[in-house]
C-alpha positions in Angstrom: 0.0 0.0 0.0 1.0 3.6 -0.4 -0.2 7.1 0.6 -3.2 8.4 -1.3 -2.4 11.0 -4.0 -4.9 13.5 -2.6 -3.2 13.2 0.8 0.2 13.8 -0.8 -1.1 17.0 -2.4 -1.9 18.6 1.0 1.0 17.3 3.1 3.8 19.9 3.8 6.9 20.0 5.9 5.9 21.1 9.4 9.1 23.2 9.6 9.2 25.2 6.4 5.7 24.5 5.0 7.4 23.3 1.8 6.5 20.4 -0.5 7.4 16.8 0.5 8.7 14.0 -1.7 7.2 10.6 -1.2 9.7 7.7 -1.0 8.7 4.1 -1.1 11.9 2.1 -0.1 11.8 2.6 2.8 8.5 4.4 3.0 9.1 8.0 4.1 8.5 11.7 3.3 11.5 13.9 2.5 11.8 17.7 2.6 14.5 18.8 0.3 14.6 22.3 1.7 15.2 21.3 5.3 16.9 17.9 4.5 14.5 16.3 6.9 13.0 12.8 6.5 9.7 11.9 8.2 8.5 8.3 8.8 5.4 6.7 7.3 4.0 3.9 9.4 1.0 1.8 8.2 0.3 4.5 5.5 0.2 7.2 8.2 2.7 10.1 8.1 4.5 10.6 11.4 5.6 14.2 11.4 6.2 14.8 15.1 9.9 14.4 14.7 12.2 13.8 11.7 14.0 10.5 11.5 17.3 12.0 10.6 17.2 15.2 12.7 19.9 13.9 15.1 22.9 14.4 12.7 21.3 16.9 10.3 23.2 19.9 11.7 26.6 18.4 10.9 26.1 19.5 7.2 25.2 23.1 8.1 27.9 25.6 7.1 29.8 27.4 9.9 31.5 30.8 9.4 30.7 33.8 7.3 34.0 33.7 5.5 33.4 30.2 4.1 29.8 30.9 3.2 30.7 34.1 1.4 33.0 32.1 -0.8 30.4 29.5 -1.7 31.3 27.3 1.2 34.8 26.7 -0.1 36.9 26.1 3.0 38.8 22.8 2.7 42.0 24.7 1.8 41.3 27.8 4.0 43.8 28.6 6.7 44.6 31.0 9.5 41.0 31.2 10.9 39.3 29.4 13.8 36.3 28.4 11.6 38.6 26.1 9.7 38.0 23.6 12.6 34.5 22.9 11.1 35.8 22.4 7.5 39.4 21.1 7.7 41.1 21.2 11.1 44.5 21.4 9.4 43.7 25.0 8.6 44.2 25.9 12.2 47.9 25.2 12.1 48.7 28.5 10.5 47.1 30.6 13.3 49.6 33.0 14.6 47.6 34.7 17.4 45.1 33.5 20.0 41.6 33.8 18.7 38.2 34.0 20.2 35.2 33.8 17.8 31.4 33.9 17.7 29.5 32.6 14.7 25.7 32.9 14.2 23.3 32.0 11.4 19.5 31.9 10.8 18.8 28.7 8.8 15.5 27.2 7.6 15.9 24.4 10.1 16.7 26.7 13.0 19.2 29.1 14.5 22.8 28.1 15.0 25.4 29.6 17.3 29.1 28.7 17.8 31.5 29.9 20.4 35.2 29.0 19.8 38.7 29.7 21.1 42.0 28.6 19.7 45.6 29.1 21.0 48.8 28.6 19.0 51.8 27.4 21.0 55.4 27.5 19.7 56.8 24.0 19.3 53.4 22.3 20.1 50.9 23.5 17.6 47.5 25.0 17.9 44.9 23.7 20.4 41.4 24.9 21.0 37.7 24.0 21.0 34.2 25.2 20.3 30.6 24.7 21.5 28.0 24.5 18.8 24.3 24.8 19.4 21.4 24.4 16.8 18.0 25.3 18.1 15.3 24.0 15.7 12.5 25.9 17.5 9.3 24.6 19.0 7.1 22.2 17.0 3.4 21.8 17.9 2.0 18.3 18.4 -1.6 18.1 17.4 -4.5 15.7 18.0 -6.9 14.3 15.4 -8.9 17.5 15.4 -5.9 19.7 14.8 -5.7 21.0 18.4 -2.3 21.6 19.9 -1.7 19.2 22.8 2.1 19.5 23.3 5.1 21.4 22.3 8.3 19.6 21.1 11.7 21.2 21.3 14.6 19.4 19.4 18.1 20.8 19.8 21.6 19.7 18.8 24.8 20.3 20.8 28.4 19.7 19.6 31.5 20.0 21.7 34.6 20.2 19.6 38.3 19.8 20.6 40.9 20.4 17.9 44.6 20.1 17.4 46.8 21.1 14.4 50.5 21.3 13.8 53.1 21.9 11.0 54.7 18.5 10.2 57.1 19.8 7.5 57.8 23.1 5.9 54.8 22.9 3.5 52.5 20.3 5.1 50.2 20.8 8.1 47.9 18.3 9.8 44.8 18.7 12.0 42.4 16.5 14.0 39.1 17.3 15.7 37.2 15.3 18.2 33.4 15.8 18.4 30.9 14.9 21.1 27.6 15.1 19.3 24.3 15.2 21.2 20.6 15.4 20.1 18.1 16.3 22.7 14.3 16.3 22.4 12.1 17.9 25.1 8.4 17.7 25.2 5.9 19.7 27.3 2.2 19.1 27.5 0.5 15.8 26.5 3.6 13.8 25.8 2.1 10.3 26.1 3.6 7.8 23.6 6.1 10.5 22.4 9.7 9.2 22.2 11.4 12.2 23.9 15.0 11.6 24.9 18.7 12.3 24.4 21.2 10.6 22.2 24.9 11.1 22.0 27.8 9.8 19.9 31.4 10.5 19.1 33.1 11.5 15.8 36.4 12.7 14.3 37.5 15.0 11.6 40.9 14.5 10.0 42.6 16.7 7.5 45.8 17.9 5.9 47.0 20.8 3.8 50.1 21.5 1.7 51.5 24.3 -0.3 52.7 24.0 -3.9 55.2 26.4 -5.4 58.2 28.4 -4.2 56.1 31.2 -2.6 53.3 28.9 -1.8 50.5 30.6 -3.9 48.6 27.3 -4.2 47.2 25.5 -1.1 45.6 22.1 -1.4 43.5 20.6 1.3 42.0 17.1 2.0 39.6 16.4 4.9 37.5 13.4 6.0 34.7 14.7 8.2 32.3 13.1 10.6 33.8 9.7 11.0 31.9 8.1 13.9 29.2 6.0 15.3 25.5 6.3 14.5 23.5 8.7 16.7 20.8 6.7 18.5 17.9 8.6 20.2 15.0 6.1 20.2 16.1 2.6 19.1 18.7 0.9 17.0 16.5 0.7 13.9 16.1 4.5 13.9 19.8 5.3 14.7 21.0 8.2 12.5 24.2 7.7 10.6 26.6 10.6 10.6 27.1 12.4 7.2 30.7 11.3 6.6 32.2 13.1 3.6 35.5 13.3 1.9 36.4 16.8 0.8 39.2 18.0 -1.5 39.8 21.6 -2.1 42.3 24.1 -3.5 42.9 27.8 -3.0 45.1 30.0 -5.3 46.2 33.4 -4.2 47.3 36.1 -6.7 48.9 39.3 -5.5 48.4 42.3 -7.7 51.4 44.6 -8.1 51.0 48.0 -6.6 50.6 50.8 -9.1 52.9 53.2 -7.2 55.8 50.8 -6.6 54.8 49.8 -3.1 55.7 46.6 -1.4 54.0 43.5 -2.7 52.5 42.6 0.7 50.7 46.0 0.7 48.9 45.3 -2.6 45.5 44.0 -3.4 45.1 40.3 -3.8 42.7 37.8 -5.3 41.9 34.3 -3.9 40.3 31.7 -6.1 38.9 28.5 -4.4 37.2 25.3 -5.4 36.0 22.3 -3.3 34.6 18.9 -4.2 33.2 16.5 -1.6 31.5 13.1 -1.8 29.8 10.8 0.7 32.2 8.3 2.3 30.8 4.8 2.5 27.3 6.1 1.9 25.0 6.5 -1.1 25.0 10.0 -2.6 26.4 12.3 -5.2 29.4 14.6 -5.3 29.0 18.3 -4.6 31.1 21.2 -6.1 31.6 24.7 -4.7 33.5 27.7 -6.1 34.6 30.9 -4.4 36.3 34.2 -4.9 37.9 36.6 -2.3 39.2 40.1 -3.3 40.7 42.5 -0.9 43.3 44.8 0.5 45.5 43.0 3.0 43.3 42.0 5.9 41.5 45.3 6.2 38.6 44.8 3.7 37.6 41.6 1.8 34.8 41.2 -0.7 33.6 37.6 -1.4 31.4 35.7 -3.7 30.7 32.1 -4.6 28.4 29.5 -5.9 27.5 26.1 -4.4 26.4 23.3 -6.8 24.8 21.0 -4.2 22.0 18.5 -4.1 18.4 18.7 -2.9 17.7 21.9 -4.7 20.0 24.0 -2.4 22.3 25.3 -5.1 22.8 29.0 -5.3 25.2 32.0 -5.1 26.5 33.7 -2.0 28.1 37.0 -1.2 30.1 38.2 1.7 32.1 41.1 3.3 34.9 41.0 5.8 36.4 44.0 7.8 39.3 43.8 10.2 40.9 46.5 12.3 43.5 45.8 14.8 42.5 42.8 16.9 38.8 42.9 15.8 37.3 41.3 12.8 33.7 41.1 11.5 32.4 38.9 8.6 28.9 38.9 7.0 27.6 36.6 4.3 24.3 35.8 2.7 23.3 32.8 0.5 20.7 33.1 -2.2 19.3 29.6 -2.7 17.6 28.6 -6.0 15.3 25.8 -7.0 14.3 25.0 -3.4 11.1 24.8 -1.5 12.2 27.4 1.1 9.5 29.7 2.4 11.8 31.9 4.4 14.4 34.5 3.5 17.8 33.5 2.4 20.0 32.6 5.3 22.4 35.2 6.8 25.7 34.4 8.5 27.6 36.5 11.0 31.1 36.0 12.5 32.9 38.1 15.1 36.6 37.5 16.0 39.0 38.9 18.6 42.7 38.1 18.4 45.1 38.7 21.2 
């Protein structure tokens, strides 16, 4: 048996109110905009809680610099947000950094607080706390009356280490404690509220090519870990393990008045390709551009060719003065069922 066509026409995602795709093996409803999957049991949609919500947030982009460049960050270096893309990029940090990252996404609001500390002869160590709040979902009865309120949230505690192994090669490692928590208030009978936790690793490397090192190549394997189980083993959520390869090429434009080369404008071109590791799925490609004057002002743009109708361009701006830095980015998604404004990303950094 399968869901009736007239029922499929009126079903929408409870989060974004977008259209749902009906899948038959196994039977489920998928929201491409939110990347959420809802169960179907005995031809009845179960939309109280997505099946895959536990590990969903691990694919969300973190950091306005990366988003502004089309989410190209596998070869990025010298910033704390590299911990979420390729931990090897932390190895080139020269100053202690404290950072805050925030974004409004279709699935919820995300906030990251991180701190990283370079130490001569040891490397760079640090960590971050990552919270994604999916907001409150109403649970209704057969008459459409709200009988309970469900609050799903994700937490991630990240500990990272990166070091320079040779003159041109750096290595990084991140340990993740991932938690998914579901709270319910009201009539919560027969509702599977609870908490699930698992562990994961990110491993990456970067190396420079060329005498002056204008080309940086990065490789990262992200989210290697155990399934996240909240309810039972059958519904355990596999982590989105992906292998990413990226490159970043920097071109310094010669000053018109004969100034020093390090005082000139420069252009950075970046490209990333990533694929599922040990899972079914397709490769995704991202392109990015960063133009600016030293570290004072940076203008960014990019395009993400990704699956599930979430492809689209992005733009960004970065300003840095002394020990303070601010980055803003916005993505303009195309061919998606999103019913909300394009997501905006904000990053604030303090170095000391």
